[in-house]
C-alpha positions as CSV (number, residue, x, y, z in Angstrom):
1,M,-18.4,21.1,6.2
2,S,-18.5,23.1,3.1
3,S,-21.4,22.9,0.1
4,T,-19.6,21.4,-3.1
5,P,-20.3,19.1,-5.8
6,V,-18.6,16.4,-4.1
7,D,-20.0,16.4,-0.7
8,W,-22.2,13.3,-1.7
9,Y,-19.4,11.2,-2.6
10,I,-17.4,12.4,0.3
11,T,-20.1,11.2,2.6
12,Q,-19.7,7.9,1.5
13,L,-16.0,7.5,2.9
14,A,-15.2,6.8,6.5
15,F,-13.1,9.6,7.8
16,P,-14.2,9.7,11.6
17,F,-12.9,13.3,11.7
18,W,-15.2,15.1,9.1
19,S,-18.2,15.8,11.8
20,E,-15.8,17.4,14.2
21,T,-13.4,19.4,12.0
22,E,-15.1,22.9,10.2
23,I,-13.8,22.5,6.6
24,L,-14.1,26.1,4.8
25,P,-14.3,26.4,0.9
26,G,-10.5,27.0,-0.5
27,T,-9.0,26.1,3.2
28,L,-7.5,22.9,1.8
29,P,-4.8,21.8,-0.9
30,S,-6.2,21.5,-4.0
31,L,-5.5,17.6,-5.3
32,L,-6.3,18.9,-8.5
33,K,-3.4,21.2,-8.9
34,A,-1.5,18.8,-7.0
35,L,-1.9,16.4,-9.8
36,A,-1.2,18.8,-12.5
37,G,2.8,18.0,-11.4
38,V,2.2,14.3,-12.7
39,P,4.5,14.1,-15.6
40,E,2.4,12.7,-18.9
41,H,3.4,9.4,-19.6
42,R,1.2,8.8,-22.7
43,R,2.4,8.9,-26.3
44,P,-1.0,8.8,-28.7
45,R,-0.8,8.2,-32.2
46,G,-3.6,8.0,-34.8
47,Y,-6.3,9.8,-32.7
48,R,-8.9,11.9,-34.6
49,K,-8.5,15.7,-34.6
50,D,-11.8,16.3,-33.2
51,E,-11.3,13.4,-30.5
52,P,-7.6,14.4,-29.2
53,P,-6.5,12.1,-26.1
54,Y,-8.2,12.6,-22.8
55,P,-6.8,15.1,-20.0
56,L,-4.5,13.4,-17.8
57,V,-5.6,15.2,-14.3
58,P,-9.3,14.7,-15.0
59,M,-8.8,10.6,-15.9
60,L,-6.8,10.7,-12.7
61,L,-9.8,12.1,-10.5
62,L,-12.1,9.8,-11.9
63,L,-9.8,7.3,-10.8
64,L,-9.5,8.2,-7.5
65,V,-13.0,9.3,-6.9
66,G,-14.6,6.3,-8.2
67,T,-12.4,3.6,-6.1
68,L,-13.0,5.6,-3.2
69,C,-16.7,5.5,-4.3
70,G,-16.4,1.6,-4.2
71,R,-15.8,1.0,-7.9
72,R,-13.2,-2.1,-8.8
73,G,-12.1,-2.7,-12.1
74,Y,-11.7,-0.5,-15.1
75,Q,-15.2,-1.4,-16.3
76,A,-16.8,-0.6,-13.2
77,L,-15.2,2.6,-13.2
78,A,-16.2,3.6,-16.7
79,E,-20.0,2.6,-16.2
80,W,-19.7,4.6,-12.9
81,A,-18.4,7.8,-14.7
82,A,-20.7,7.1,-17.7
83,D,-23.8,7.2,-15.1
84,C,-22.2,10.7,-13.7
85,V,-22.8,12.2,-17.0
86,V,-26.6,12.1,-16.2
87,A,-26.9,11.9,-12.6
88,H,-24.0,14.2,-11.3
89,P,-22.8,16.2,-14.2
90,E,-21.7,18.9,-11.4
91,L,-19.3,16.4,-10.5
92,L,-17.6,16.1,-14.0
93,D,-17.6,19.6,-14.0
94,A,-15.7,19.7,-10.6
95,L,-13.3,17.4,-11.6
96,G,-12.2,19.4,-14.8
97,C,-13.8,16.8,-17.1
98,P,-14.3,18.3,-20.8
99,T,-17.5,19.2,-22.0
100,D,-16.8,19.4,-25.9
101,R,-16.1,15.7,-26.7
102,R,-18.6,12.9,-28.2
103,R,-18.2,11.0,-24.9
104,R,-17.3,12.8,-21.9
105,T,-15.7,10.4,-19.7
106,P,-13.2,7.9,-20.4
107,V,-14.3,3.9,-21.8
108,A,-12.5,1.0,-19.6
109,A,-10.0,0.4,-22.3
110,T,-8.7,3.7,-21.7
111,F,-8.6,3.9,-17.8
112,F,-6.2,0.5,-18.7
113,R,-3.9,2.0,-20.8
114,C,-3.4,5.3,-18.8
115,V,-2.7,2.9,-15.5
116,R,-0.8,0.1,-17.4
117,D,1.9,3.2,-18.4
118,M,1.5,5.4,-15.7
119,A,4.6,6.6,-13.8
120,L,3.7,5.1,-10.5
121,R,6.4,6.7,-8.3
122,A,5.6,9.8,-9.6
123,V,1.7,9.6,-9.0
124,Q,2.6,8.0,-5.2
125,Q,4.9,10.8,-4.3
126,T,2.2,13.4,-5.3
127,L,-0.4,11.7,-3.5
128,Q,1.5,11.5,-0.2
129,E,2.4,15.2,-0.6
130,W,-1.3,16.1,-0.8
131,L,-1.9,14.1,2.0
132,I,0.5,15.7,4.5
133,A,-0.3,18.9,3.3
134,T,-3.9,18.3,3.8
135,M,-3.3,16.9,7.5
136,T,-1.7,20.3,8.2
137,A,-4.3,22.2,6.9
138,L,-6.4,20.6,8.8
139,D,-5.2,21.4,12.3
140,L,-7.0,18.7,13.9
141,P,-7.8,18.6,17.5
142,P,-5.5,16.4,19.5
143,S,-8.2,13.9,20.2
144,V,-8.7,13.5,16.5
145,A,-5.3,13.4,15.1
146,Q,-5.0,10.7,18.0
147,A,-7.9,8.4,16.3
148,I,-6.6,8.3,12.8
149,A,-2.6,8.2,13.4
150,P,-1.4,5.2,12.2
151,P,-1.6,2.3,14.9
152,P,1.5,0.2,15.8
153,D,0.5,-3.0,14.0
154,Q,0.9,-5.6,11.5
155,V,3.1,-4.3,8.0
156,A,2.6,-7.3,5.4
157,L,5.4,-7.2,3.0
158,D,4.2,-9.1,-0.3
159,G,4.6,-8.9,-4.1
160,K,2.1,-9.2,-6.8
161,T,2.5,-9.4,-10.7
162,A,-0.4,-7.4,-12.4
163,R,-1.4,-9.8,-15.3
164,G,-1.8,-7.8,-18.9
165,A,0.5,-4.6,-17.6
166,A,3.3,-5.6,-19.8
167,L,6.4,-3.5,-19.0
168,R,7.8,-1.4,-21.8
169,R,11.5,-1.9,-22.0
170,Q,13.7,-2.3,-24.7
171,H,14.3,-6.1,-24.4
172,A,10.4,-6.6,-24.4
173,A,10.7,-8.7,-27.3
174,Q,12.8,-11.1,-25.4
175,D,10.8,-11.1,-22.6
176,A,7.4,-10.8,-23.7
177,G,5.5,-12.8,-21.1
178,A,7.0,-10.7,-18.6
179,G,4.3,-8.6,-16.2
180,L,4.6,-5.7,-14.0
181,H,5.9,-6.8,-10.4
182,L,5.0,-4.8,-7.4
183,F,6.4,-5.3,-4.3
184,A,4.7,-3.3,-1.4
185,A,4.4,-3.0,2.3
186,Y,0.7,-3.3,3.5
187,M,-1.0,-2.0,6.8
188,P,-4.0,-4.3,6.8
189,A,-5.4,-2.3,9.7
190,L,-5.8,1.1,7.5
191,H,-6.0,-0.4,4.1
192,V,-3.3,1.6,3.2
193,V,0.0,1.0,1.3
194,L,3.0,2.4,3.2
195,D,5.4,2.2,0.1
196,Q,6.1,-0.1,-3.0
197,L,8.2,-0.8,-5.3
198,C,8.3,-1.9,-9.3
199,A,10.5,-4.9,-10.5
200,D,11.0,-6.7,-13.5
201,S,10.2,-10.1,-11.9
202,K,9.6,-11.7,-8.7
203,G,12.8,-13.1,-8.5
204,Q,13.8,-9.4,-7.3
205,E,11.6,-9.2,-4.0
206,L,14.5,-10.0,-1.5
207,T,16.2,-6.7,-2.9
208,M,13.1,-4.9,-3.0
209,A,12.4,-5.7,0.7
210,R,15.7,-4.8,1.8
211,L,15.0,-1.2,-0.2
212,L,11.7,-0.9,1.8
213,L,12.7,-1.7,5.3
214,G,15.4,1.0,4.9
215,S,12.7,3.7,4.2
216,L,9.9,2.5,6.2
217,P,9.0,3.1,9.9
218,L,10.0,0.1,12.0
219,K,9.3,1.1,15.6
220,G,6.3,-0.3,16.9
221,R,5.5,-2.2,13.9
222,V,5.0,-6.2,13.6
223,Y,6.5,-7.6,9.9
224,T,5.0,-10.1,8.3
225,A,6.1,-12.1,4.9
226,D,6.4,-14.9,2.8
227,A,9.0,-17.8,3.9
228,E,11.5,-16.4,1.0
229,L,11.9,-13.2,3.1
230,T,12.9,-15.4,6.4
231,Q,16.8,-13.9,6.1
232,R,18.7,-13.1,8.8
233,D,19.8,-9.7,7.6
234,L,16.2,-8.7,7.1
235,C,15.0,-9.6,10.9
236,Q,18.0,-8.1,12.2
237,T,17.0,-4.6,10.5
238,I,13.6,-5.1,11.6
239,C,15.1,-5.4,15.5
240,E,17.5,-2.6,15.3
241,G,14.9,-0.3,14.3
242,G,12.6,-1.2,17.3
243,G,9.8,-3.4,15.6
244,D,9.2,-7.0,15.4
245,Y,9.0,-9.8,12.7
246,L,6.8,-13.0,12.5
247,F,8.3,-15.0,9.4
248,P,7.6,-18.3,8.3
249,V,9.8,-21.0,8.0
250,K,9.5,-23.6,5.7
251,G,11.2,-26.8,3.6
252,N,13.7,-24.2,1.4
253,Q,15.6,-23.6,5.2
254,P,16.1,-27.1,6.3
255,T,18.4,-26.6,8.8
256,L,16.7,-23.6,10.3
257,L,13.4,-25.6,10.1
258,R,14.8,-28.7,12.2
259,D,16.4,-26.4,14.6
260,I,12.9,-24.6,15.3
261,E,11.2,-28.4,15.3
262,E,13.4,-29.5,18.0
263,A,13.3,-26.4,20.0
264,F,9.3,-26.3,20.5
265,S,9.1,-30.3,20.6
266,P,7.7,-31.6,24.0
267,S,11.0,-33.3,24.5
268,A,13.2,-30.3,24.2
269,P,14.9,-29.0,27.4
270,A,12.7,-25.8,28.7
271,C,14.1,-22.5,27.6
272,G,16.9,-21.2,29.4
273,R,17.3,-24.1,31.4
274,S,20.7,-26.2,31.6
275,T,20.7,-29.9,31.2
276,A,23.8,-30.3,33.2
277,A,24.0,-31.6,36.3
278,P,22.4,-29.4,39.4
279,E,24.2,-27.1,40.6
280,Q,24.0,-26.4,44.9
281,G,22.4,-23.0,45.4
282,A,23.9,-20.3,47.7
283,A,21.4,-21.5,50.8
284,G,22.2,-25.1,50.0
285,A,19.2,-26.3,47.9
286,T,19.5,-28.2,44.9
287,A,18.6,-26.2,41.9
288,A,17.0,-29.1,39.5
289,P,15.5,-28.7,36.0
290,T,11.6,-28.0,36.5
291,A,9.6,-30.7,34.1
292,P,7.5,-28.4,31.8
293,D,3.7,-27.6,32.7
294,T,1.8,-30.0,31.1
295,A,-1.8,-28.7,32.1
Protein backbone atom coordinates (compact mmCIF):
# COMPACT_ATOMS: atom_id res chain seq x y z
CA MET A 1 0.00 0.00 0.00
CA SER A 2 1.24 3.48 -0.73
CA SER A 3 2.39 5.73 2.09
CA THR A 4 -0.07 8.59 2.62
CA PRO A 5 -1.05 10.77 5.57
CA VAL A 6 -4.17 8.68 6.15
CA ASP A 7 -2.43 5.29 6.24
CA TRP A 8 -2.56 5.19 10.04
CA TYR A 9 -6.34 5.49 9.90
CA ILE A 10 -6.75 3.04 7.03
CA THR A 11 -5.00 0.37 9.11
CA GLN A 12 -7.85 0.58 11.62
CA LEU A 13 -10.40 -0.50 9.01
CA ALA A 14 -11.33 -4.16 8.65
CA PHE A 15 -10.76 -4.45 4.90
CA PRO A 16 -9.57 -8.02 4.21
CA PHE A 17 -8.19 -7.21 0.75
CA TRP A 18 -5.65 -4.50 1.67
CA SER A 19 -2.89 -7.04 2.23
CA GLU A 20 -3.66 -8.85 -1.03
CA THR A 21 -4.00 -5.88 -3.35
CA GLU A 22 -1.26 -3.53 -4.50
CA ILE A 23 -2.47 0.07 -4.42
CA LEU A 24 -0.37 2.68 -6.19
CA PRO A 25 -0.66 6.44 -5.60
CA GLY A 26 -3.27 8.05 -7.82
CA THR A 27 -4.81 4.77 -9.00
CA LEU A 28 -8.04 5.02 -7.01
CA PRO A 29 -10.87 7.53 -7.51
CA SER A 30 -10.65 10.59 -5.29
CA LEU A 31 -13.34 10.77 -2.63
CA LEU A 32 -12.57 14.47 -2.21
CA LYS A 33 -13.39 15.11 -5.87
CA ALA A 34 -16.48 12.94 -5.67
CA LEU A 35 -17.87 14.85 -2.68
CA ALA A 36 -17.28 18.13 -4.52
CA GLY A 37 -20.43 17.28 -6.50
CA VAL A 38 -22.63 17.27 -3.37
CA PRO A 39 -24.83 20.40 -3.47
CA GLU A 40 -24.28 23.03 -0.81
CA HIS A 41 -27.37 22.93 1.40
CA ARG A 42 -26.37 25.46 4.04
CA ARG A 43 -27.61 29.06 4.04
CA PRO A 44 -25.36 30.73 6.62
CA ARG A 45 -26.30 34.08 8.08
CA GLY A 46 -24.65 36.38 10.57
CA TYR A 47 -21.11 35.00 10.39
CA ARG A 48 -18.00 37.11 10.82
CA LYS A 49 -16.02 38.10 7.76
CA ASP A 50 -12.81 36.67 9.22
CA GLU A 51 -14.58 33.41 10.14
CA PRO A 52 -16.58 32.25 7.08
CA PRO A 53 -18.64 29.04 7.09
CA TYR A 54 -16.58 25.86 7.22
CA PRO A 55 -16.04 24.32 3.74
CA LEU A 56 -18.51 21.51 3.06
CA VAL A 57 -16.20 18.89 1.51
CA PRO A 58 -13.57 18.86 4.32
CA MET A 59 -16.39 18.65 6.85
CA LEU A 60 -17.92 15.64 5.08
CA LEU A 61 -14.51 13.97 4.94
CA LEU A 62 -13.99 14.57 8.66
CA LEU A 63 -17.39 13.00 9.33
CA LEU A 64 -16.59 9.94 7.21
CA VAL A 65 -13.04 9.34 8.41
CA GLY A 66 -13.93 9.98 12.04
CA THR A 67 -16.85 7.57 11.88
CA LEU A 68 -14.68 4.90 10.25
CA CYS A 69 -12.21 5.35 13.10
CA GLY A 70 -14.92 4.50 15.62
CA ARG A 71 -16.03 7.95 16.77
CA ARG A 72 -19.75 8.00 17.49
CA GLY A 73 -21.65 11.21 18.12
CA TYR A 74 -20.97 14.80 17.16
CA GLN A 75 -19.03 15.61 20.33
CA ALA A 76 -16.74 12.60 19.85
CA LEU A 77 -16.14 13.59 16.22
CA ALA A 78 -15.33 17.18 17.19
CA GLU A 79 -12.90 16.07 19.92
CA TRP A 80 -11.18 13.63 17.53
CA ALA A 81 -10.82 16.33 14.86
CA ALA A 82 -9.41 18.79 17.42
CA ASP A 83 -6.88 16.18 18.57
CA CYS A 84 -5.71 15.76 14.97
CA VAL A 85 -4.71 19.44 14.88
CA VAL A 86 -1.80 18.58 17.21
CA ALA A 87 -1.27 14.85 16.72
CA HIS A 88 -1.90 14.45 12.97
CA PRO A 89 -1.97 17.82 11.17
CA GLU A 90 -0.93 16.05 7.96
CA LEU A 91 -4.27 14.24 7.98
CA LEU A 92 -6.14 17.55 8.07
CA ASP A 93 -3.97 18.78 5.20
CA ALA A 94 -4.88 15.69 3.15
CA LEU A 95 -8.59 16.22 3.85
CA GLY A 96 -8.41 19.85 2.71
CA CYS A 97 -9.13 21.44 6.10
CA PRO A 98 -8.35 25.18 5.99
CA THR A 99 -5.32 26.53 7.84
CA ASP A 100 -6.35 30.19 8.10
CA ARG A 101 -9.11 29.80 10.67
CA ARG A 102 -9.08 30.51 14.40
CA ARG A 103 -10.30 26.94 14.91
CA ARG A 104 -9.06 24.61 12.22
CA THR A 105 -11.75 21.98 12.81
CA PRO A 106 -15.54 22.30 13.38
CA VAL A 107 -17.19 22.09 16.78
CA ALA A 108 -19.93 19.56 17.60
CA ALA A 109 -22.77 22.01 16.89
CA THR A 110 -21.37 22.72 13.41
CA PHE A 111 -21.29 19.00 12.61
CA PHE A 112 -24.85 18.63 13.88
CA ARG A 113 -26.27 21.49 11.81
CA CYS A 114 -24.51 20.21 8.70
CA VAL A 115 -25.96 16.70 9.02
CA ARG A 116 -29.41 17.92 10.10
CA ASP A 117 -30.10 19.74 6.84
CA MET A 118 -27.93 17.65 4.53
CA ALA A 119 -29.14 16.47 1.12
CA LEU A 120 -29.08 12.84 2.22
CA ARG A 121 -29.94 11.27 -1.14
CA ALA A 122 -27.24 13.26 -2.92
CA VAL A 123 -24.59 12.22 -0.39
CA GLN A 124 -25.70 8.59 -0.49
CA GLN A 125 -25.66 8.49 -4.29
CA THR A 126 -22.21 10.09 -4.36
CA LEU A 127 -20.76 7.55 -1.92
CA GLN A 128 -22.32 4.60 -3.75
CA GLU A 129 -20.90 5.75 -7.09
CA TRP A 130 -17.47 6.31 -5.53
CA LEU A 131 -17.47 2.85 -3.93
CA ILE A 132 -18.41 1.19 -7.23
CA ALA A 133 -15.68 3.12 -9.05
CA THR A 134 -13.15 2.16 -6.36
CA MET A 135 -14.00 -1.54 -6.54
CA THR A 136 -13.69 -1.40 -10.33
CA ALA A 137 -10.31 0.35 -10.14
CA LEU A 138 -8.99 -2.18 -7.61
CA ASP A 139 -9.62 -5.04 -10.08
CA LEU A 140 -9.66 -7.52 -7.20
CA PRO A 141 -8.65 -11.14 -7.73
CA PRO A 142 -11.60 -13.57 -7.77
CA SER A 143 -10.85 -14.99 -4.32
CA VAL A 144 -10.84 -11.55 -2.70
CA ALA A 145 -13.86 -10.31 -4.67
CA GLN A 146 -15.80 -13.37 -3.56
CA ALA A 147 -14.75 -12.89 0.06
CA ILE A 148 -16.12 -9.34 0.26
CA ALA A 149 -19.20 -9.86 -1.94
CA PRO A 150 -22.50 -9.35 -0.10
CA PRO A 151 -23.62 -12.80 1.08
CA PRO A 152 -27.20 -14.02 0.73
CA ASP A 153 -28.21 -12.96 4.21
CA GLN A 154 -30.79 -11.12 6.23
CA VAL A 155 -31.99 -7.69 5.19
CA ALA A 156 -33.83 -5.86 7.96
CA LEU A 157 -36.48 -3.30 7.01
CA ASP A 158 -36.94 -0.79 9.78
CA GLY A 159 -37.57 2.89 10.41
CA LYS A 160 -36.20 5.28 13.01
CA THR A 161 -37.00 8.87 13.86
CA ALA A 162 -33.90 11.00 14.45
CA ARG A 163 -34.83 13.15 17.40
CA GLY A 164 -33.66 16.72 17.16
CA ALA A 165 -33.35 16.62 13.37
CA ALA A 166 -36.31 18.86 12.59
CA LEU A 167 -37.57 18.96 9.03
CA ARG A 168 -37.31 22.22 7.15
CA ARG A 169 -40.61 22.49 5.38
CA GLN A 170 -43.33 25.07 4.91
CA HIS A 171 -45.76 23.63 7.44
CA ALA A 172 -43.13 23.25 10.19
CA ALA A 173 -45.03 25.75 12.32
CA GLN A 174 -48.13 23.54 12.33
CA ASP A 175 -46.15 20.35 12.97
CA ALA A 176 -43.15 21.50 14.96
CA GLY A 177 -42.90 18.21 16.85
CA ALA A 178 -42.26 16.09 13.76
CA GLY A 179 -38.81 14.66 13.25
CA LEU A 180 -36.76 13.26 10.44
CA HIS A 181 -38.00 9.67 9.92
CA LEU A 182 -35.69 7.39 7.97
CA PHE A 183 -36.76 3.98 6.68
CA ALA A 184 -33.80 1.77 5.79
CA ALA A 185 -32.88 -1.64 4.41
CA TYR A 186 -29.98 -2.83 6.58
CA MET A 187 -27.72 -5.89 6.21
CA PRO A 188 -26.57 -6.86 9.74
CA ALA A 189 -23.86 -9.23 8.48
CA LEU A 190 -22.10 -6.44 6.58
CA HIS A 191 -23.13 -3.51 8.82
CA VAL A 192 -24.29 -1.76 5.64
CA VAL A 193 -27.40 0.26 4.82
CA LEU A 194 -28.37 -0.82 1.31
CA ASP A 195 -30.80 2.04 0.82
CA GLN A 196 -33.01 4.36 2.82
CA LEU A 197 -35.85 6.81 2.32
CA CYS A 198 -36.94 9.86 4.26
CA ALA A 199 -40.53 10.63 5.23
CA ASP A 200 -42.50 13.00 7.42
CA SER A 201 -43.64 10.39 9.92
CA LYS A 202 -43.68 6.72 10.89
CA GLY A 203 -47.12 6.32 9.33
CA GLN A 204 -45.58 6.21 5.85
CA GLU A 205 -43.40 3.14 6.45
CA LEU A 206 -45.61 0.80 4.42
CA THR A 207 -45.35 3.05 1.37
CA MET A 208 -41.58 3.37 1.81
CA ALA A 209 -41.23 -0.40 2.12
CA ARG A 210 -42.96 -0.86 -1.24
CA LEU A 211 -40.63 1.68 -2.82
CA LEU A 212 -37.50 0.09 -1.36
CA LEU A 213 -38.46 -3.43 -2.41
CA GLY A 214 -38.84 -2.13 -5.96
CA SER A 215 -35.17 -1.12 -6.07
CA LEU A 216 -33.41 -3.65 -3.81
CA PRO A 217 -31.94 -7.04 -4.78
CA LEU A 218 -34.42 -9.71 -3.63
CA LYS A 219 -32.95 -12.99 -4.88
CA GLY A 220 -31.19 -14.95 -2.17
CA ARG A 221 -32.13 -12.51 0.60
CA VAL A 222 -34.19 -13.12 3.73
CA TYR A 223 -36.17 -10.01 4.60
CA THR A 224 -37.30 -9.28 8.15
CA ALA A 225 -39.50 -6.48 9.44
CA ASP A 226 -41.98 -5.46 12.12
CA ALA A 227 -45.53 -6.79 12.21
CA GLU A 228 -46.80 -3.62 10.53
CA LEU A 229 -45.17 -4.75 7.27
CA THR A 230 -46.71 -8.23 7.31
CA GLN A 231 -48.77 -7.51 4.21
CA ARG A 232 -49.72 -9.83 1.36
CA ASP A 233 -48.39 -7.61 -1.43
CA LEU A 234 -44.97 -7.19 0.22
CA CYS A 235 -44.64 -10.94 0.74
CA GLN A 236 -45.62 -11.62 -2.88
CA THR A 237 -43.09 -9.06 -4.15
CA ILE A 238 -40.27 -10.70 -2.18
CA CYS A 239 -41.18 -14.22 -3.28
CA GLU A 240 -41.58 -13.24 -6.93
CA GLY A 241 -38.09 -11.71 -6.79
CA GLY A 242 -36.57 -14.97 -5.55
CA GLY A 243 -36.24 -13.98 -1.91
CA ASP A 244 -37.72 -15.13 1.39
CA TYR A 245 -39.31 -13.31 4.28
CA LEU A 246 -39.71 -13.78 8.02
CA PHE A 247 -42.42 -11.42 9.26
CA PRO A 248 -44.12 -11.57 12.67
CA VAL A 249 -47.88 -11.70 13.10
CA LYS A 250 -49.46 -9.96 16.08
CA GLY A 251 -52.86 -8.91 17.34
CA ASN A 252 -53.27 -6.22 14.69
CA GLN A 253 -54.24 -9.05 12.30
CA PRO A 254 -56.42 -11.29 14.52
CA THR A 255 -57.75 -13.56 11.76
CA LEU A 256 -54.30 -14.34 10.36
CA LEU A 257 -52.91 -14.81 13.87
CA ARG A 258 -55.68 -17.27 14.76
CA ASP A 259 -55.18 -19.25 11.54
CA ILE A 260 -51.43 -19.57 12.19
CA GLU A 261 -51.98 -20.62 15.82
CA GLU A 262 -54.41 -23.28 14.70
CA ALA A 263 -52.12 -24.52 11.92
CA PHE A 264 -49.14 -24.91 14.27
CA SER A 265 -51.00 -26.21 17.32
CA PRO A 266 -50.35 -29.87 18.37
CA SER A 267 -53.95 -30.79 17.58
CA ALA A 268 -53.81 -29.40 14.03
CA PRO A 269 -53.86 -31.89 11.13
CA ALA A 270 -50.45 -32.73 9.66
CA CYS A 271 -49.47 -30.45 6.78
CA GLY A 272 -50.47 -31.84 3.42
CA ARG A 273 -52.45 -34.75 4.88
CA SER A 274 -56.18 -35.05 4.51
CA THR A 275 -58.56 -35.59 7.40
CA ALA A 276 -61.03 -37.28 5.07
CA ALA A 277 -61.73 -41.02 5.14
CA PRO A 278 -58.73 -43.19 4.18
CA GLU A 279 -58.43 -43.95 0.52
CA GLN A 280 -57.64 -47.36 -0.99
CA GLY A 281 -54.16 -47.32 -2.53
CA ALA A 282 -53.22 -48.79 -5.89
CA ALA A 283 -51.77 -51.87 -4.24
CA GLY A 284 -54.79 -52.43 -2.08
CA ALA A 285 -53.27 -50.88 1.09
CA THR A 286 -55.11 -48.37 3.19
CA ALA A 287 -53.57 -44.87 3.29
CA ALA A 288 -54.38 -43.63 6.78
CA PRO A 289 -53.20 -40.37 8.30
CA THR A 290 -50.02 -40.71 10.31
CA ALA A 291 -49.91 -39.43 13.87
CA PRO A 292 -47.51 -36.57 14.51
CA ASP A 293 -44.05 -37.50 15.78
CA THR A 294 -43.98 -36.65 19.49
CA ALA A 295 -40.41 -37.70 20.08
